[in-house]
C-alpha positions in Angstrom: 0.0 0.0 0.0 2.8 2.3 0.9 4.7 1.6 -2.3 1.6 2.3 -4.4 1.1 5.6 -2.6 4.7 6.4 -3.1 4.4 5.7 -6.9 1.4 7.9 -7.2 3.2 10.7 -5.3 6.3 10.2 -7.5 4.2 10.6 -10.7 2.6 13.7 -9.3 5.9 15.3 -8.4 7.4 14.3 -11.8 4.6 16.0 -13.7 5.0 19.2 -11.6 8.8 19.1 -12.0 8.5 18.8 -15.8 6.7 22.1 -15.9 9.3 23.8 -13.7 12.3 22.6 -15.7 14.6 25.2 -17.3 13.6 26.6 -20.7 9.9 25.9 -20.4 9.1 29.7 -20.2 6.2 29.1 -17.9 7.7 29.6 -14.4 7.9 33.4 -14.7 4.3 33.6 -15.6 3.2 31.3 -12.9 5.2 33.5 -10.4 3.6 36.6 -11.9 0.1 35.1 -11.4 0.9 34.3 -7.8 2.2 37.8 -7.1 -1.0 39.1 -8.7 -3.2 37.1 -6.3 -1.0 38.3 -3.4 -1.5 41.9 -4.5 -5.2 41.2 -4.9 -5.5 40.0 -1.3 -3.6 43.1 -0.1 -5.9 45.4 -2.1 -9.0 43.8 -0.6 -7.5 44.2 2.9 -6.7 47.9 2.3 -10.0 48.8 0.6 -12.5 47.0 2.9 -13.5 48.3 6.3 -13.0 45.4 8.7 -14.2 47.2 11.9 -17.3 45.0 12.3 -15.9 41.7 11.0 -15.3 38.6 13.0 -12.3 37.4 15.0 -10.7 35.6 12.0 -10.8 38.6 9.8 -9.5 40.9 12.6 -6.6 38.4 13.0 -5.8 38.8 9.3 -5.8 42.6 9.7 -3.5 42.3 12.8 -1.2 40.1 10.7 -1.0 42.6 7.9 -0.3 45.4 10.4 2.5 43.4 12.0 4.0 42.6 8.6 3.6 45.9 6.8 3.7 48.2 9.8 0.8 50.2 8.6 -2.5 51.0 10.5 -5.5 52.9 9.3 -5.4 54.8 12.5 -2.2 56.5 11.4 -2.9 56.5 7.6 -5.3 59.0 6.1 -8.4 57.4 4.4 -7.7 59.0 1.1 -4.1 57.7 1.0 -5.4 54.2 1.9 -7.9 54.3 -0.9 -5.3 55.4 -3.4 -2.9 52.7 -2.3 -5.6 50.1 -2.4 -6.7 51.0 -5.9 -3.1 50.9 -7.1 -2.6 47.5 -5.5 -5.9 46.3 -7.0 -5.0 47.5 -10.5 -1.5 45.9 -10.2 -3.1 42.6 -9.1 -5.6 42.5 -11.9 -3.0 43.4 -14.5 -0.5 40.8 -13.1 -3.1 38.0 -13.1 -4.5 38.7 -16.5 -1.1 39.3 -18.2 0.4 36.3 -16.5 -2.4 34.0 -17.6 -2.2 35.3 -21.1 1.5 34.9 -21.4 1.3 31.4 -19.8 -1.3 30.3 -22.3 0.7 31.8 -25.2 3.8 30.0 -24.1 2.1 26.7 -24.0 0.2 27.2 -27.3 3.4 28.4 -29.0 4.9 25.1 -28.2 1.9 23.2 -29.5 1.2 25.3 -32.5 4.5 27.1 -33.4 3.3 28.4 -36.8 -0.2 29.6 -35.8 -1.4 32.9 -37.3 -4.2 33.6 -34.8 -4.5 34.9 -31.3 -5.2 32.4 -28.5 -8.6 34.1 -27.9 -9.5 33.5 -31.5 -8.5 29.8 -31.3 -10.5 29.3 -28.1 -13.5 31.1 -29.6 -13.5 29.0 -32.7 -13.3 25.8 -30.6 -15.9 26.7 -28.1 -18.4 28.0 -30.6 -17.7 25.6 -33.4 -21.2 24.0 -32.9 -22.8 27.4 -33.6 -20.6 28.2 -36.6 -22.0 28.5 -40.1 -21.4 25.4 -42.2 -20.2 26.7 -45.6 -19.8 24.3 -48.5 -18.0 25.4 -51.7 -18.4 23.3 -54.8 -16.1 23.5 -57.8 -12.5 23.2 -58.7 -9.6 24.8 -60.6 -8.4 28.2 -59.7 -11.9 29.6 -59.6 -12.8 28.7 -56.0 -9.4 29.5 -54.7 -10.0 33.1 -53.7 -13.3 32.2 -52.0 -11.7 29.4 -50.0 -8.9 31.8 -49.0 -11.5 34.3 -47.9 -13.4 31.7 -45.8 -10.1 30.5 -44.2 -9.9 33.6 -42.0 -13.6 33.8 -41.1 -15.1 32.0 -38.1 -17.0 29.5 -40.2 -16.7 25.7 -40.8 -15.6 25.3 -44.4 -15.9 22.3 -46.7 -14.6 22.3 -50.2 -16.2 19.6 -52.5 -13.8 19.4 -55.4 -14.0 17.9 -58.8 -11.6 15.1 -59.7 -12.4 14.5 -63.4 -9.4 16.3 -64.9 -7.5 14.1 -67.4 -4.9 16.5 -68.7 -1.4 17.4 -67.6 0.1 16.1 -64.4 -3.3 15.0 -63.0 -4.1 13.0 -66.1 -0.8 11.2 -66.0 -1.1 10.3 -62.4 -4.7 9.2 -63.0 -3.6 6.7 -65.6 -0.5 5.5 -63.9 -1.8 5.1 -60.3 -5.6 4.7 -61.0 -6.5 7.6 -58.6 -8.9 10.6 -59.0 -7.3 13.7 -60.5 -5.3 15.4 -57.6 -4.8 18.9 -59.2 -7.9 20.7 -57.9 -7.5 19.0 -54.5 -4.0 20.4 -54.3 -5.2 24.0 -54.9 -8.0 23.7 -52.3 -5.6 22.4 -49.7 -3.3 25.3 -50.2 -6.1 27.8 -50.1 -7.4 26.6 -46.8 -4.0 26.0 -45.2 -3.2 27.9 -41.9 0.5 27.4 -42.7 0.0 29.2 -46.0 2.9 31.3 -47.1 4.4 32.4 -50.4 7.1 29.7 -50.3 4.6 26.9 -49.5 2.3 28.0 -52.2 5.1 28.1 -54.7 6.5 24.7 -53.6 3.2 22.9 -53.9 2.4 24.4 -57.3 6.0 24.0 -58.6 6.0 22.2 -61.9 9.1 20.3 -63.0 10.4 21.4 -66.4 12.8 18.6 -67.3 13.5 14.9 -66.8 11.1 12.1 -66.0 9.0 14.4 -63.7 8.5 17.0 -66.4 5.0 18.4 -66.2 4.3 17.2 -62.7 3.7 19.5 -59.7 5.1 18.8 -56.3 1.7 18.8 -54.6 0.3 16.3 -57.1 3.2 13.9 -56.5 2.7 14.2 -52.7 -1.0 13.3 -53.0 -0.1 10.3 -55.2 2.7 9.3 -52.8 0.4 9.4 -49.7 -2.3 7.5 -51.6 0.2 4.7 -52.4 1.4 4.7 -48.8 -2.1 4.8 -47.2 -3.8 2.7 -49.9 -6.7 5.3 -50.0 -7.1 8.6 -51.8 -9.3 10.2 -49.2 -6.8 9.2 -46.4 -4.0 10.9 -48.3 -6.0 14.1 -48.4 -6.6 13.8 -44.6 -2.9 13.3 -43.9 -1.9 16.3 -46.1 -4.6 18.4 -44.4 -3.0 17.7 -41.0 0.5 18.6 -42.3 -0.8 21.8 -43.8 -3.0 22.7 -40.8 -6.0 23.0 -43.2 -8.9 24.9 -41.7 -11.9 23.0 -42.8 -12.2 19.9 -45.0 -11.3 19.2 -48.6 -13.4 16.3 -50.1 -13.3 14.8 -53.5 -16.9 14.5 -54.7 -16.2 10.8 -55.7 -13.4 8.2 -55.5 -14.4 6.7 -58.9 -11.9 7.2 -61.8 -14.3 8.9 -64.2 -14.2 10.3 -67.7 -16.1 13.5 -68.3 -17.9 13.7 -71.6 -19.7 16.6 -73.4 -22.5 16.5 -75.9 -22.6 19.6 -78.1 -25.7 21.2 -79.6 -24.9 19.7 -83.0 -25.1 16.2 -81.4 -21.4 15.4 -81.5 -19.8 14.0 -78.3 -16.2 14.4 -76.9 -14.7 12.3 -74.1 -12.2 13.7 -71.7 -12.2 17.0 -69.8 -9.1 18.3 -71.4 -10.6 18.0 -74.9 -14.0 19.4 -74.2 -13.1 23.1 -74.8 -11.0 22.3 -77.8 -14.0 21.8 -80.1 -15.0 25.4 -79.7 -18.7 24.5 -80.0 -21.7 25.2 -77.9 -22.1 22.6 -75.2 -25.5 21.1 -74.6 -24.7 18.9 -71.6 -22.0 17.1 -69.7 -22.1 13.5 -68.4 -19.9 10.7 -67.3 -18.6 7.5 -68.9 -19.4 5.1 -67.2 -22.7 7.0 -66.5 -23.2 5.6 -62.9 -21.0 6.6 -60.0 -21.4 7.2 -56.3 -20.6 10.5 -54.5 -18.6 10.1 -51.3 -20.8 9.7 -48.2 -19.2 12.7 -46.6 -20.3 14.8 -49.6 -23.9 13.9 -48.8 -23.4 14.5 -45.1 -21.7 18.0 -45.6 -24.4 19.1 -48.0 -27.1 17.9 -45.6 -25.9 20.1 -42.8 -24.8 23.1 -44.9 -26.0 26.5 -44.0 -24.5 28.2 -47.1 -23.8 26.4 -50.4 -21.5 28.2 -52.8 -21.1 27.0 -56.4 -18.2 28.4 -58.3 -16.7 30.5 -59.7 -14.8 28.5 -62.3 -15.3 26.6 -65.5 -19.0 25.9 -65.6 -19.0 22.6 -67.6 -15.7 21.2 -66.4 -15.3 22.3 -62.8 -18.7 23.1 -61.3 -21.2 20.8 -63.1 -19.1 17.6 -62.7 -20.0 17.8 -59.0 -23.7 18.4 -59.6 -24.6 15.8 -62.2 -24.2 12.9 -59.9 -27.4 11.8 -58.2 -28.4 12.6 -55.5 -26.2 15.7 -55.1 -28.5 18.1 -57.1 -31.6 16.8 -55.3 -30.1 17.4 -51.9 -29.0 21.0 -52.9 -32.4 21.8 -54.5 -34.3 20.6 -51.4 -31.9 22.2 -48.9 -32.9 25.2 -46.8 -29.4 26.6 -47.0 -28.5 29.9 -48.6 -27.6 28.7 -52.2 -25.3 31.1 -54.1 -23.9 30.7 -57.6 -20.8 32.9 -58.1 -20.8 34.2 -61.7 -17.5 34.2 -63.6 -16.0 37.5 -64.5 -15.2 36.4 -68.1 -16.6 33.9 -70.6 -14.4 30.9 -71.3 -13.4 30.0 -74.8 -14.8 26.6 -75.8 -17.1 26.4 -72.9 -19.3 29.5 -72.3 -18.7 31.6 -75.4 -21.3 34.3 -75.7 -23.2 33.3 -72.4 -24.4 36.1 -70.1 -25.2 35.5 -66.5 -28.6 34.1 -67.4 -27.1 31.7 -69.9 -24.8 30.4 -67.2 -27.7 29.9 -64.8 -29.8 28.1 -67.5 -26.9 25.7 -68.3 -26.4 25.1 -64.6 -30.1 24.3 -63.9 -30.6 22.2 -67.0 -27.5 20.1 -66.5 -28.2 19.6 -62.7 -31.8 18.9 -63.5 -32.9 21.2 -60.6 -33.0 24.8 -59.6 -29.9 24.6 -57.4 -29.3 28.3 -56.7 -31.5 31.0 -55.3 -28.9 33.8 -55.5 -26.2 34.8 -57.9 -23.2 36.9 -56.9 -22.3 39.3 -59.8 -19.4 41.6 -60.2 -20.2 45.3 -60.7 -16.6 46.5 -60.4 -14.7 47.9 -63.3 -12.3 45.6 -65.1 -9.1 47.0 -66.5 -9.8 47.8 -70.2 -6.3 46.7 -71.2 -6.8 43.3 -69.7 -10.2 43.0 -71.4 -8.6 43.7 -74.8 -5.9 41.1 -74.0 -8.6 38.5 -73.2 -10.5 39.4 -76.3 -7.7 37.9 -78.3 -8.6 34.5 -76.8 -12.3 35.0 -77.4 -13.1 35.7 -73.7 -15.4 38.6 -72.8 -16.9 40.0 -69.6 -20.0 38.1 -68.5 -22.8 40.6 -68.7 -25.6 40.8 -66.1 -29.1 41.0 -67.4 -31.1 41.7 -64.2 -34.7 41.2 -65.5 -33.9 37.8 -67.1 -32.1 36.7 -63.9 -35.1 37.6 -61.8 -37.4 35.8 -64.2 -35.6 32.5 -63.3 -36.4 33.1 -59.6 -32.9 34.0 -58.8 -31.9 37.1 -56.7 -28.8 39.0 -58.0 -26.3 40.2 -55.5 -24.0 42.9 -56.8 -20.4 43.5 -55.5 -17.1 44.7 -56.7 -15.1 41.5 -57.0 -12.2 42.3 -59.3 -8.6 41.8 -58.1 -7.1 45.1 -59.3 -3.6 44.0 -58.2 -3.4 41.0 -60.5 -2.1 41.0 -64.0 -5.0 38.7 -64.9 -8.8 39.1 -64.5 -9.4 37.3 -61.2 -11.7 37.5 -58.2 -10.1 39.2 -55.2 -10.0 37.1 -52.0 -10.3 40.3 -49.9 -13.3 41.5 -51.8 -14.8 38.0 -51.7 -14.5 38.0 -47.9 -16.1 41.4 -47.7 -19.0 40.3 -50.0 -19.5 37.1 -48.0 -19.6 39.0 -44.7 -22.2 41.5 -46.1 -24.3 38.6 -47.4 -24.2 36.8 -44.1 -25.1 39.9 -42.1 -27.9 40.7 -44.5 -29.3 37.2 -43.9 -28.4 37.3 -40.2 -30.6 34.3 -39.4 -29.7 31.3 -41.5 -31.4 28.0 -40.8 -32.3 29.3 -37.4 -28.7 30.3 -36.5 -28.2 33.9 -35.3 -24.9 34.9 -36.9 -22.4 36.9 -34.8 -18.8 37.8 -35.9 
């Protein structure tokens, strides 16, 4: 019995001694907190009139008098009040500052590359059950600025990403390793990474120019490598999400190795995503070969609990619709009580949406999905650099024009915001403006699915 008690006592002391070992940077703050509590007790003794209190409290006063050699009989009341207030202020500051630095010291050790204050981390954890569940559907570079905008907002973000690309590095890895296309997954992981930096972004997107790895990106190879190690594509995404400290979830909409096909208005059919836009013909619909595939269960779960569903921006027929044409995804979205927003592209895309205005995009979206999957459309009303417009015109790309009356006739509400990234040498959505637009939309619809939104 004695030996058992000694063992427990030894473990207790070992745990305490580990905290007090040199270099931990916690002892100073623990000492400051203790000093703060001491000052707090002194402040209370100075400020409170103990004349009518019991024997125990009078004993404490006598003790203070003996220790500090001060007695209110010989100290003016106004001086006692000032000294007491100073002691109280010092105590409160010492305790609060000491606790803050103690927590920072511990969390810096656990999360050395964090970008947020401790209070923000605690708030996100404590209120995660009350957070908005935001689902972004798409792929490519289109959804990147919106994922980047959501990363720094107190929301729970899920990116449902297309994996049907059969060109470039993704296409080669699909054929050689029989995995879904990793390219769009890579971009989504980087956009949501809390470790995001210029170097990390550049590394994951770096494309080899020579040798046997020519054409491959580092991020795609890492996803393929983790897939081979874990034996599962979704597990590899989970592992990389941990390494990159991804805020949210990145989910491939299916694990099936699919071929995306397009039927044009003249009846001809093309197989393979990378070849769809090359025909430069009007697209009637997109579909899969084989035609039947299953979305991931997590896709269904995330859509079911979504408070906001964002579709796009990005290539309409090859990035957004591939996630919507699988049953029962479009049915779940159409029947959802979530805020459903389609993000209109800034420019038309040669070989995909030539000549389509916002209404044309919406009609193609609804007809291919088979359902009215959006109640709102976010449209840019900012000015696009005329020089860039002229440059894009050479590639048969033009600004997507809004036609308000026609949009409303579809039962869709237009939301107008300046969305153009004026600092880019390309025509792109701005992540800062995207964040501002999303915040304004959320505040406008302050109660979403019964949740009162507070940021």
